[in-house]
VOFI-570710 format. One record per residue (C-alpha): residue in one letter; y, z, x. Coordinates in steps of 0.02 Angstrom, whole numbers, plus 32768, in hexadecimal, padded with zeros to 4 digits. Last residue first. Example, Ala and Ser with C-alpha at 12.3 -4.5 7.8 and 13.67 -1.06 7.14 Angstrom:
2
S7FCB816582AC;A7F1F81868267;
***
This chain:
296
KAE4E4C48B726;IAEE74C9FB73D;AAECE4D4DB775;GAEAC4D34B83A;AAF534CD1B833;TAFC14D5FB802;IAFB14DC0B8C0;GAFD24D19B913;RB05A4CD0B8A7;TB0B54D78B8B0;LB0AD4D90B964;TB0D64CCAB992;RB1684CECB927;QB1A84D84B981;FB1904D1CBA29;IB24D4CFEBA5B;LB27F4DBFBA00;FB1F84E0BBA6D;FB2264DB9BB09;LB2DC4DDABAF5;MB2B04EAABAC6;AB25B4EA9BB7B;PB2DB4E59BBC9;LB3584ECABB7B;IB3094F6BBBA5;GB3394F7ABC62;VB3FA4F3CBC3F;LB4114FACBBCA;AB3B05049BC15;SB40A502BBCC8;AB4CF5018BC61;SB4AC50B7BC11;TB49650F3BCB4;TB53A50B1BD0A;TB58850D5BC6E;AB558518EBC79;DB58E51A6BD2A;MB4F15196BDB2;LB4AF5207BE3E;RB41451CFBE9A;DB36C5217BEB0;GB31B51FDBE0E;QB38D519BBDB9;LB368510ABE28;VB2A5512DBE38;GB2A95114BD78;LB2F4507DBD5F;AB2B05016BDF1;VB203505CBDBC;PB21C5014BD0F;VB26B4F6EBD5E;TB1DF4F59BDCB;QB1D74F81BE96;NB1AA4F0DBF1A;EB2534EF5BF84;NB26E4FB6BF6E;SB1CB4FD2BFC5;VB155505ABF6D;LB0F64FEDBEEA;FB0475039BEE5;IB06A50E0BEA4;LB11450AFBE2B;PB0C05016BDE8;LB0425087BDA9;FB09650F5BD47;FB11B5086BD1C;EB0C75003BCA1;NB1544FB2BC22;WB1294F01BC65;TB08C4EF2BC61;WB0954F34BBB6;IB10C4EB1BB83;FB0A44E30BBE3;FAFFC4E67BBA0;FB0284E79BAEB;TB0864DC5BADD;FAFEF4D6FBB34;LAF794DD6BAB3;VAFDD4D88BA15;AAFD54CE2BA5A;LAF1F4CF1BA84;TAEF44D25B9C8;PAF634C8BB98F;RAF054C13B9FB;SAE624C3EB9BC;VAE344B9CB96B;PAE6C4B36BA19;VAE214BBBBA82;VAD694B9FBA2F;VAD7A4AE4BA1E;RAD974A7BBAAC;WADAB4AFABB2A;LAD024B5ABAF4;TACA84AE3BABF;RACD24A7ABB5C;WAC7F4B14BBB8;KABEE4B24BB41;GABB64A79BB5D;AAC2049EFBADB;GAB794963BA99;DABCC493DB9EF;VAB2A499EB9B2;AAB644A42BA0C;AAC244A2BB9D3;AABFA4A25B91C;DAB7A4ABCB927;LAC0A4B27B975;LAC8F4AF2B8E9;EAC0B4B1AB861;TABDB4BC1B8B3;PAC8E4BF3B892;FACC54C74B901;EAC9D4D22B8CB;AAC5A4D7EB97C;YACED4D31B9C8;VAD614DA5B96A;SAD034E44B99E;SACE14DF5BA41;LADB24DD4BA47;LADDA4E7FBA2C;YAD754ED3BAB9;TAD8F4E58BB28;GAE504E62BB1D;FAE3E4F11BB33;AADD84F0FBBD8;SAE484E76BC09;QAEEB4EDEBC15;IAEA84F5BBC7C;VAE534EE1BCE9;TAF014E78BCF2;FAF4A4F08BD07;IAEFC4F34BDB3;IAF014E8DBDF3;VAFB04E5EBDD1;IAFE64F1CBE17;SAF8B4EF9BEAF;TAFE04E3EBED6;LB0824E92BEAD;SB0584EF0BF5C;DB0874F84BF9C;YAFAB4FA1BFC1;LAF5D4F12BFD0;HAF0B4F40C068;LAE634F29C031;DAE3A4FE5C06C;KAEFA501BC035;SAED24FC8BF7F;LAE355022BF65;YAE7150C1BFA2;YAF1650B1BF26;LAE93507ABE96;PAE075106BEB8;YAEA25182BEA1;AAF05514CBE0F;LAE7E5111BDA4;VAE5B51C8BD4D;EAF3A51BEBD1A;QAF265126BCDE;PAECF5163BC3A;LAE275121BC0D;VAE3250FEBB4E;NAE215042BB7A;AADA0503ABC07;VAD1350A5BB8B;LAD395014BB0A;FAD134F96BB99;FAC764FFBBBBD;VAC2C5003BB1D;LAC4E4F4FBAF5;FABC64F27BB8F;WAB664F94BB4C;IAB514F41BA9B;RAB494E90BAF4;GAAAE4EDCBB51;KAA694E24BB5B;VAAF04D97BB56;RAB2C4D65BAA3;GAB7C4CC5BAD6;IABF24CD1BA44;GAC4A4D69BA4E;LAC0A4DBFBAED;AAC1A4D15BB60;YACAA4CCCBB0E;AAD004D7ABAFE;NACF44D81BBC4;LAD384CE1BBE5;VADBF4CF9BB5B;SADE14DA2BBA4;LADFD4D62BC58;LAE624CCCBC20;VAEC54D5BBBB0;AAEDA4DBDBC53;LAF0A4D3EBCD6;VAFA54CFABC6B;AAFD54D99BC33;VAFD64DE5BCCB;AB0174D5EBD34;LB0AB4D67BCC2;SB0D34E25BCD3;TB0C44E1EBD8C;VB1374D82BD97;FB1C34DC8BD0A;SB1AF4E85BD4E;NB1C84E39BE0F;LB2594DB8BDDE;LB2B44E4ABD83;KB2AE4EC9BE0D;RB2EF4E35BE77;TB3814E0DBE09;FB39A4EDCBDF8;DB3C04EE8BEB3;VB3DD4F9DBE89;RB4814FD5BEB1;EB4BB4F0CBE80;WB47D4F1FBDD0;FB4B94FCBBDCB;DB5654FACBDFB;AB5674F0DBD92;IB5344F59BCFA;GB5C74FF1BD1C;QB6404F63BD29;FB6244F27BC81;SB6B04F66BC43;LB6F34F4ABB77;RB7824F95BB4F;EB7B8503BBAEE;PB6F85065BABB;IB6C75085BA27;SB69E5163BA36;LB5F951A1BA20;PB5DD51D2BADD;GB68C5228BAF7;NB72D5208BADF;SB772523CBB87;AB6E25232BBFD;YB69F5198BBBF;DB738514EBBC7;AB7555181BC6F;PB6AF513ABCB0;TB6CF50A4BC5E;KB66D505DBBB9;VB6154FC2BBC1;AB5625020BBD4;NB5A050A9BB59;IB59D5035BAC0;AB4E64FD5BADF;VB4995095BB06;VB4E050D7BA68;LB4A15035BA04;MB3F1505ABA46;PB3F8510CBA19;AB43D50CDB969;VB3AD5038B957;VB31750B1B927;LB36C5119B8A4;LB3C150ACB868;VB33E5047B84E;LB2D950E0B80B;VB37A5101B789;LB3785059B74C;LB2B3506CB720;VB2D65100B6C0;AB36950BDB66F;LB2E25031B632;VB2665095B60F;VB2D150E2B59C;WB32B5055B544;RB26D5026B526;AB25250C9B4D3;PB2E350ABB466;RB28F500EB3EF;RB2E14F71B41B;RB2F04F2DB364;KB2AB4E6BB344;VB3064E20B2AB;PB2634DFFB230;RB2514D4CB1FF;LB2A44D0BB17A;PB21E4CA9B104;EB2194BDFB123;AB2564B8DB07B;GB1EA4B3AB020;EB1F24BC8AF8C;TB2AE4BC8AF7D;RB2AC4B07AF7E;DB2314B0FAEE9;QB2AA4B96AE8F;RB33D4B36AEB0;AB2EC4AA1AE51;PB2AD4B17ADBD;AB35D4B75ADA8;SB3A34AADADAC;LB4004A93AE2B;VB4BF4A5AAE17;TB4FE49C9AE65;MB5BC499BAE87;
***
């Protein structure tokens, strides 16, 4: 057995790495986590109650109340609501209009912002002021003129009118946002494209759009969700049952017909699920798009 002398033990002790202090969680962190957990529960709890009541029978709801666990799962309320409002048709209407508006609004925003942010057209500031004012106008102000205009153009009670209206409304926000982004666009890339002989149109689609793709993906996602959730203008312009979207169908059904609590919960659950699924699918796209501008 080898016994180290005092100098040897001292040298080995000096050569060893110092012990790192163990980090202790401060009480403030636990308080923050507890507050965040409470906030999450406050957000999730109403949706959880709706989901629980949607799979109950009316007798179970009447006897045990809205906060009880269902005795057995029953999807009859969802089936009754689906058949009553022809929900497949309403889903298709909402999906078509939201997708068309998202694509057209992003395209129009890119063209406008390219002219204002990079092209530096004359009167750029006044155009931006116009788009800013258009963003803050309430939809109630637009209802009457758009109603009579759609009547004159024979577009009333058609999905085309909704697509045109919300394409213009959403592109006003997209133009204002993208103009500030394109105003700071790297001039080196534009100069390199010009040296290579690329015109303005080719520069837009081969240089500007690929670089700003994360921002465009965020705009597309927001435009889709915003259009899906619109209620006021579609309620005015879509009066036929076959042309109604999901929010309008839910509002009209709950307004003029009597439904039991389970069917009402089923309608709320089925109405909100598509938008939630779309958001969850594109959540990573949103995260990449929002953080892309913070990383050089």
